[in-house]
Steps between C-alpha positions, in 0.01 A plus 500: 500500500601232750484132416415248772691174504381183669624611844291816500799731463509762228749566227609850396696634207878498538495869408296572818752359749680730741880511502635225726190281465544128449251308291435174318427508127150362436424575132674627187358621171413196287680624189705780349863602492494633857361170628769305318774731633376463859490121475848484347635704791349272763188693596259208525192424712605394851830690495578742785591859408590819686442853371844657547438853372305714258608797292379842621184489289450126553636383164703281476497278808769262622415162648715229650416156366695173532806678643540776241350841434272558201373834374150508352293765333188592692295394197648148533443492877133593448432152361675298772271399786666437837392405850661708773699278733351526851776305675773732376349833614 
């Protein structure tokens, strides 16, 4: 399910990005251990990320955020909403 922001663009789940895609984080889960872990590691709304690679069956995925690479479970990435960066494609 896509979420429209105030500019009319839609947000998708981080788990749905293609390898090499650049995106801006728009929303995180409001609570839970995964949400806390993501925030502690710098994944915050407004931050730019790049999907570096995914394991053969799509789990886990590796993203680049704030100059370092972070590996996430697909179940964690399901709850992160991002906006695909149009300028970087």
